[in-house]
Legacy VTK file of the C-alpha trace (Angstrom):
# vtk DataFile Version 3.0
C-alpha trace
ASCII
DATASET POLYDATA
POINTS 294 float
16.586 -19.261 4.989
14.860 -17.372 7.796
12.823 -14.254 7.061
11.661 -11.664 9.558
8.909 -9.187 8.698
8.111 -6.136 10.837
4.875 -4.224 10.313
1.513 -5.799 9.457
-0.414 -2.680 8.512
-2.617 -2.080 5.481
0.124 -3.024 3.008
2.560 -4.950 5.175
0.175 -7.750 6.113
-0.325 -8.652 2.446
3.322 -8.262 1.465
4.321 -10.503 4.363
1.722 -13.108 3.406
3.060 -13.157 -0.143
6.576 -13.746 1.191
5.420 -17.240 2.133
5.572 -18.023 -1.600
9.367 -18.048 -1.229
9.194 -21.241 0.820
11.413 -19.691 3.475
10.717 -19.824 7.201
8.847 -16.651 8.179
8.380 -14.815 11.472
6.186 -11.711 11.530
6.221 -8.943 14.108
3.793 -6.206 15.049
2.762 -4.411 18.211
-0.810 -5.538 17.496
-1.902 -9.152 17.148
-4.929 -8.631 14.863
-3.490 -10.569 11.938
-1.422 -13.169 13.773
-3.981 -15.979 13.431
-3.935 -15.765 9.619
-0.154 -16.164 9.610
-0.191 -19.004 12.123
-2.652 -20.852 9.887
-0.086 -20.612 7.066
2.716 -21.941 9.275
4.446 -18.648 10.047
5.664 -17.677 13.500
4.387 -14.512 15.174
5.777 -12.236 17.852
5.218 -8.861 19.463
8.814 -8.866 20.723
11.048 -6.960 18.305
14.297 -8.679 19.273
12.886 -12.101 18.403
13.304 -11.035 14.770
17.093 -10.665 15.184
18.067 -14.255 14.162
16.486 -13.838 10.692
18.810 -13.855 7.692
16.711 -11.195 5.968
14.629 -8.618 7.836
11.878 -6.756 5.998
10.205 -3.622 7.329
6.911 -2.056 6.252
6.201 0.728 8.731
4.167 3.964 8.682
6.834 6.678 8.803
10.450 7.732 9.318
10.140 8.127 13.082
8.951 4.552 13.596
11.567 3.077 11.250
14.283 5.003 13.113
12.990 3.738 16.448
12.809 0.119 15.294
16.312 0.135 13.834
18.281 2.849 15.624
16.407 3.421 18.893
17.627 2.472 22.368
15.854 -0.868 22.009
16.352 -1.036 18.238
17.671 -3.837 16.092
20.919 -2.433 14.710
23.071 -3.042 17.791
22.011 -6.721 17.735
22.507 -7.467 14.044
25.424 -9.458 12.677
27.671 -9.236 9.647
26.063 -10.520 6.463
22.442 -10.014 7.449
20.197 -8.092 5.061
17.646 -5.400 5.911
15.052 -4.404 3.307
12.823 -1.404 4.007
9.486 -1.323 2.154
8.397 1.741 4.152
8.014 5.150 2.555
10.293 7.416 4.577
12.502 10.477 4.229
15.566 10.286 2.000
17.773 11.658 4.797
16.503 8.994 7.200
17.281 6.282 4.666
20.871 7.493 4.369
21.224 7.595 8.158
19.978 4.022 8.465
22.191 2.809 5.637
25.282 4.270 7.308
24.449 2.660 10.671
23.915 -0.725 9.017
27.085 -0.418 6.952
29.094 0.092 10.129
27.773 -3.289 11.290
28.489 -4.800 7.833
24.778 -5.426 7.394
23.481 -5.134 3.811
20.626 -2.746 3.067
18.076 -2.069 0.329
15.509 0.731 0.411
12.535 -0.626 -1.509
9.359 1.463 -1.176
6.340 0.131 -3.038
3.616 1.679 -5.168
0.108 0.314 -5.598
-3.064 0.206 -3.576
-4.058 -2.565 -1.182
-5.586 -4.670 -3.966
-2.213 -4.933 -5.690
-0.542 -5.806 -2.394
-3.004 -8.685 -2.047
-2.404 -9.850 -5.627
1.376 -9.546 -5.348
1.514 -7.085 -8.241
3.120 -4.047 -6.582
5.752 -1.831 -8.154
8.979 -1.959 -6.140
11.620 0.793 -6.473
14.997 -0.193 -5.063
18.137 1.614 -3.987
21.374 0.089 -2.739
24.149 -2.116 -4.026
23.272 -3.955 -7.232
24.522 -7.335 -6.017
22.287 -7.116 -2.933
19.339 -6.141 -5.137
20.000 -9.183 -7.321
20.138 -11.376 -4.229
16.750 -10.067 -3.101
15.019 -10.415 -6.459
13.355 -13.800 -5.708
11.676 -12.235 -2.673
10.652 -9.095 -4.533
9.051 -11.300 -7.186
6.804 -12.785 -4.488
5.076 -9.438 -3.960
5.615 -7.345 -7.069
5.463 -7.597 -10.856
7.463 -4.456 -11.675
10.742 -4.420 -9.783
13.190 -1.676 -10.667
16.765 -1.080 -9.579
17.053 2.711 -9.392
20.658 3.166 -8.230
22.534 3.913 -5.038
21.064 3.875 -1.542
18.114 6.255 -1.254
17.258 6.077 -4.966
14.224 3.926 -4.224
12.847 6.493 -1.792
13.504 9.365 -4.187
11.727 7.550 -7.020
8.736 6.760 -4.826
8.597 10.395 -3.774
8.452 11.594 -7.395
5.601 9.209 -8.129
3.700 10.155 -4.972
4.017 13.888 -5.551
2.448 13.616 -8.994
-0.362 11.526 -7.517
-0.797 14.007 -4.647
-1.121 16.914 -7.061
-3.717 15.011 -9.091
-5.911 14.380 -6.049
-5.657 17.995 -4.897
-6.757 19.118 -8.380
-9.805 16.848 -8.239
-10.706 18.255 -4.822
-10.604 21.797 -6.186
-12.236 21.385 -9.604
-15.017 18.827 -9.093
-17.029 21.014 -6.651
-16.837 23.831 -9.198
-18.770 21.655 -11.647
-21.629 21.278 -9.154
-21.580 24.995 -8.375
-22.122 25.616 -12.092
-25.132 23.282 -12.181
-23.569 20.222 -13.803
-24.478 16.645 -12.903
-21.728 15.080 -10.709
-22.031 11.563 -12.117
-21.946 12.712 -15.726
-18.956 14.943 -14.998
-17.232 11.905 -13.491
-17.966 9.885 -16.626
-16.457 12.579 -18.831
-13.354 12.982 -16.670
-12.672 9.247 -16.503
-13.164 8.736 -20.232
-11.486 11.930 -21.407
-8.179 13.748 -21.279
-8.682 14.727 -17.628
-8.419 11.082 -16.639
-5.723 9.913 -14.228
-5.254 7.022 -11.844
-6.318 9.417 -9.112
-9.596 10.228 -10.873
-10.300 6.577 -11.692
-9.783 5.569 -8.069
-11.281 8.503 -6.186
-14.139 9.888 -8.308
-16.392 6.799 -7.940
-15.679 6.704 -4.207
-16.334 10.424 -3.710
-19.643 10.053 -5.510
-20.551 7.304 -3.014
-19.365 9.439 -0.072
-16.693 6.840 0.728
-13.316 7.979 2.057
-11.893 4.840 3.640
-10.255 2.878 0.820
-7.075 4.892 0.342
-4.079 5.785 2.492
-4.970 8.104 5.434
-4.429 11.746 4.590
-2.362 12.428 7.709
0.138 9.738 6.659
0.271 10.832 3.026
1.204 14.356 4.115
4.740 13.197 4.945
5.553 13.059 1.212
4.792 16.752 0.884
6.971 17.543 3.884
9.847 15.557 2.339
9.473 17.394 -0.956
9.447 20.769 0.791
12.699 19.901 2.580
14.386 18.782 -0.636
13.114 21.835 -2.514
14.405 24.170 0.191
17.804 22.475 0.428
18.378 22.328 -3.339
16.561 25.568 -4.218
14.082 23.778 -6.498
10.926 25.847 -7.157
7.718 23.767 -7.106
4.802 26.223 -7.290
2.158 23.677 -8.319
3.179 21.313 -5.543
3.163 24.185 -3.052
-0.416 25.005 -4.007
-1.442 21.347 -3.650
0.231 21.247 -0.250
-2.024 24.086 0.911
-5.055 21.958 0.043
-3.695 19.076 2.129
-3.044 21.441 5.016
-6.551 22.867 4.882
-8.050 19.374 4.889
-5.912 18.331 7.849
-6.931 21.444 9.779
-10.553 20.546 9.026
-10.073 17.170 10.723
-9.871 14.980 7.619
-6.599 13.295 8.603
-8.012 9.818 9.294
-9.821 9.701 5.930
-8.193 9.093 2.551
-7.025 11.774 0.124
-10.385 11.967 -1.603
-11.743 13.633 1.529
-9.915 16.845 0.599
-12.901 17.639 -1.595
-14.792 18.590 1.582
-12.667 21.753 1.874
-13.926 23.164 -1.437
-17.437 21.783 -1.013
-17.714 23.790 2.179
-16.335 26.927 0.531
-18.764 26.669 -2.398
-21.730 25.350 -0.446
-22.140 22.246 -2.639
-21.607 18.470 -2.509
-20.133 16.396 -5.320
-22.117 13.181 -4.751
-24.443 10.865 -6.649
-28.003 12.196 -6.686
LINES 1 295
294 0 1 2 3 4 5 6 7 8 9 10 11 12 13 14 15 16 17 18 19 20 21 22 23 24 25 26 27 28 29 30 31 32 33 34 35 36 37 38 39 40 41 42 43 44 45 46 47 48 49 50 51 52 53 54 55 56 57 58 59 60 61 62 63 64 65 66 67 68 69 70 71 72 73 74 75 76 77 78 79 80 81 82 83 84 85 86 87 88 89 90 91 92 93 94 95 96 97 98 99 100 101 102 103 104 105 106 107 108 109 110 111 112 113 114 115 116 117 118 119 120 121 122 123 124 125 126 127 128 129 130 131 132 133 134 135 136 137 138 139 140 141 142 143 144 145 146 147 148 149 150 151 152 153 154 155 156 157 158 159 160 161 162 163 164 165 166 167 168 169 170 171 172 173 174 175 176 177 178 179 180 181 182 183 184 185 186 187 188 189 190 191 192 193 194 195 196 197 198 199 200 201 202 203 204 205 206 207 208 209 210 211 212 213 214 215 216 217 218 219 220 221 222 223 224 225 226 227 228 229 230 231 232 233 234 235 236 237 238 239 240 241 242 243 244 245 246 247 248 249 250 251 252 253 254 255 256 257 258 259 260 261 262 263 264 265 266 267 268 269 270 271 272 273 274 275 276 277 278 279 280 281 282 283 284 285 286 287 288 289 290 291 292 293
């Protein structure tokens, strides 16, 4: 069995490395060569040429956004026109639902099987192979892919028809996004009122205000560290997707809309390259305080 893996970014490089557990022949592809040596040491092939991935029986993608996934698969120099009947494409990227449906249709016309399988979990879980994988597509194809999913995840869920994986990931991300925006707004208020930032953090992370977002970001904010999470500018695409779905289906989401404004303010303030915790700078500036360890 030959595997092809496209995209060796923050998550992809670890997912691809864990695919070696399958014992299959692996070729990885990226436009950058930063991580190629680590794969060569493990016996994997490497290439910067996209079309060299075409012979693979299964092609995995883990790319930053919808535009790049579309280009790689459907673009003028994309893969779809070169694929053959019976091949399988699995997309670990987090992209728009509409884009997923477009890709699935193009692949179906070529009789290529497809699973949308976005993942949840920070980089540490990608390294450990303990990600959550949410899958959409035909059940028999999902079952066929299970041995590979088990190489990189410990909670693998079949969610339904094509696009169901992306929709499930979106729901999870939106709740997480709202949590981080709430931290950004409320934590500076505690400093403005004269409370100790570290002690407030202890209370939040041991009390009913606790969330995964608070457990991950509060210690890092206190240390003035905003580099461990997903870049804010990339995370914003989830909010755009939700706004499109809400508009099309007339679903009111007032809390999410308010959180989106916080993301927009942070992006306009130049925080896009930092992680979501950096949104706190917006409210720190407004209140004239800093939520950091003393």
